[in-house]
C-alpha positions in Angstrom: -16.1 30.5 0.2 -14.7 27.4 1.9 -11.2 26.4 1.1 -11.2 22.8 0.0 -8.1 20.6 -0.1 -8.9 17.4 -2.0 -7.0 14.3 -1.2 -6.4 11.3 -3.3 -9.5 9.1 -3.2 -7.3 6.1 -2.5 -6.2 7.6 0.8 -8.0 6.1 3.7 -10.0 8.3 6.1 -7.4 8.2 8.8 -4.7 9.3 6.5 -6.9 12.3 5.6 -6.5 13.3 9.2 -2.7 12.9 9.1 -2.5 15.0 6.0 -4.6 17.7 7.5 -2.8 18.0 10.8 0.4 17.2 12.5 0.1 15.7 15.9 2.0 17.0 18.8 0.9 14.7 21.6 2.3 14.6 25.1 1.1 13.2 28.3 1.3 15.2 31.5 4.4 13.2 32.6 5.8 13.3 29.0 5.9 9.5 29.0 6.4 8.1 25.5 4.0 5.2 26.0 1.2 7.5 27.0 1.8 9.6 23.8 1.6 6.5 21.7 -1.6 5.5 23.3 -3.2 8.9 22.6 -2.3 8.5 18.9 -3.7 5.0 18.9 -6.9 6.2 20.5 -7.3 8.9 17.9 -6.6 6.5 15.1 -9.1 4.1 16.5 -11.8 6.7 16.7 -11.5 7.8 13.1 -11.0 4.3 11.8 -14.2 3.2 13.6 -16.0 6.2 12.2 -14.9 5.3 8.7 -16.0 1.7 9.1 -19.3 2.8 10.7 -20.1 5.1 7.7 -19.4 2.2 5.3 -21.5 -0.2 7.2 -24.2 2.4 7.7 -24.4 3.0 4.0 -25.1 -0.6 3.3 -27.7 -0.8 6.0 -29.6 2.4 5.2 -29.9 1.4 1.6 -32.3 -1.3 2.7 -34.7 1.3 4.1 -37.3 3.2 2.0 -36.7 6.9 1.7 -39.5 7.7 4.2 -38.0 5.4 6.9 -34.3 6.5 6.5 -34.5 9.7 8.6 -34.5 7.8 11.9 -31.3 5.8 11.3 -29.6 9.0 10.0 -30.4 10.9 13.1 -29.3 8.0 15.3 -25.9 8.0 13.6 -25.6 11.7 14.4 -26.3 10.8 18.1 -23.8 8.0 18.1 -21.0 10.2 16.5 -21.2 13.8 17.9 -18.5 14.9 15.5 -20.7 14.4 12.5 -22.3 17.7 11.3 -24.5 16.2 8.7 -25.3 13.0 6.9 -26.8 12.8 3.4 -28.0 9.7 1.7 -27.9 10.0 -2.1 -29.1 7.5 -4.7 -27.2 6.2 -7.6 -28.2 9.2 -9.7 -26.8 11.7 -7.2 -30.2 12.8 -5.9 -30.7 13.3 -2.2 -32.9 10.6 -0.7 -32.8 11.8 2.9 -30.6 13.8 5.2 -30.0 14.7 8.9 -28.4 17.9 10.0 -27.1 18.5 13.5 -27.7 22.3 13.5 -29.7 24.3 11.0 -32.0 23.1 8.3 -31.6 20.4 5.7 -31.1 21.5 2.1 -33.7 21.4 -0.6 -35.3 17.9 -0.8 -34.5 15.7 -3.8 -31.7 18.1 -5.0 -29.3 16.7 -7.5 -25.6 16.5 -6.4 -24.3 14.6 -9.4 -22.3 17.5 -10.6 -20.1 17.6 -7.5 -16.6 16.4 -8.2 -16.7 13.8 -5.5 -19.7 12.1 -7.2 -17.6 10.7 -10.0 -15.5 8.8 -7.4 -18.6 7.5 -5.7 -20.1 6.3 -9.1 -16.9 4.2 -9.6 -17.4 2.7 -6.1 -14.4 4.5 -4.5 -14.6 6.5 -1.3 -13.9 10.2 -1.3 -12.0 11.9 1.5 -11.3 15.6 1.7 -10.8 18.4 4.2 -12.1 21.9 4.4 -11.9 25.0 6.5 -15.1 26.9 7.1 -15.5 30.7 6.9 -15.3 30.7 10.7 -11.9 28.9 10.5 -13.2 25.5 11.8 -11.5 22.4 10.4 -13.8 19.8 9.0 -13.6 16.5 7.1 -15.8 15.7 4.1 -16.2 12.0 3.5 -18.3 10.1 1.0 -18.7 6.4 1.3 -20.2 4.5 -1.7 -23.1 2.1 -1.3 -22.4 -1.2 -3.2 -25.3 -3.2 -4.7 -24.5 -6.6 -6.1 -26.7 -7.9 -8.9 -26.0 -10.9 -11.0 -22.5 -11.1 -9.5 -21.6 -7.5 -10.5 -21.1 -4.6 -8.1 -22.8 -1.4 -9.1 -23.4 2.0 -7.3 -26.4 2.2 -5.0 -25.6 5.8 -4.1 -23.6 7.0 -1.1 -23.5 8.3 2.4 -22.0 11.8 2.6 -20.7 13.1 5.9 -19.2 16.4 7.1 -17.2 15.8 10.3 -16.1 18.6 12.7 -12.6 17.9 13.9 -12.8 19.8 17.2 -16.0 17.9 18.2 -14.4 14.6 17.2 -11.2 15.3 19.2 -13.4 16.3 22.1 -15.2 13.0 22.0 -11.8 11.2 22.0 -10.6 13.4 24.8 -13.5 12.4 27.0 -12.7 8.7 26.5 -9.0 8.8 27.2 -8.5 11.6 29.8 -4.8 12.1 28.9 -3.7 15.7 28.2 -2.8 16.2 24.6 -2.5 19.0 22.0 -3.0 18.8 18.2 -1.2 21.3 15.9 -1.6 22.1 12.3 1.3 23.8 10.7 2.7 24.5 14.2 -0.5 26.3 15.2 -2.8 24.9 18.0 -5.9 23.2 16.5 -7.2 21.4 19.6 -6.1 21.1 23.2 -7.3 18.8 26.0 -6.1 19.7 29.5 -2.9 20.9 28.0 -0.6 23.2 30.0 2.7 24.5 28.7 5.5 24.3 31.2 
């Protein structure tokens, strides 16, 4: 069974990262400015991903259920760290989903009994982290879809994403090129061209 650490739903996605891990970031020359830039680049990646999921939720809600598979799969291509994306309707029923590896779950399954669903119904995002049976660290983010009718916001469902941290850090590492290491509770979580001296 996965260990799940729920975080406050008011915590932004990037703060979910900070609460999950402690960064130990150093450049090859141990230059402070380089370390700060690495942190900024990681923050930017996760902040952009958070915004993209929110925007994507609003856009995908305009598609019919049959046409939604293609934009879900494109989102997986654009963000290699995303393991799966699920679009649920306002009743918590799966409308469509895209999975990077493996098979999607049962079509039209009802997820309304999940604890994160209550946050989504009240139009609040849900951020959590988990550790898989294999020991991989992942993020679980749910972004509400807002529909405005007669000047009132109501739930139009949500986009649910599970994000692999190592894949995400790898994506950032390819962009920045600076050696860095990420620790969780003083244990290595991710390393990019890192050498201990």
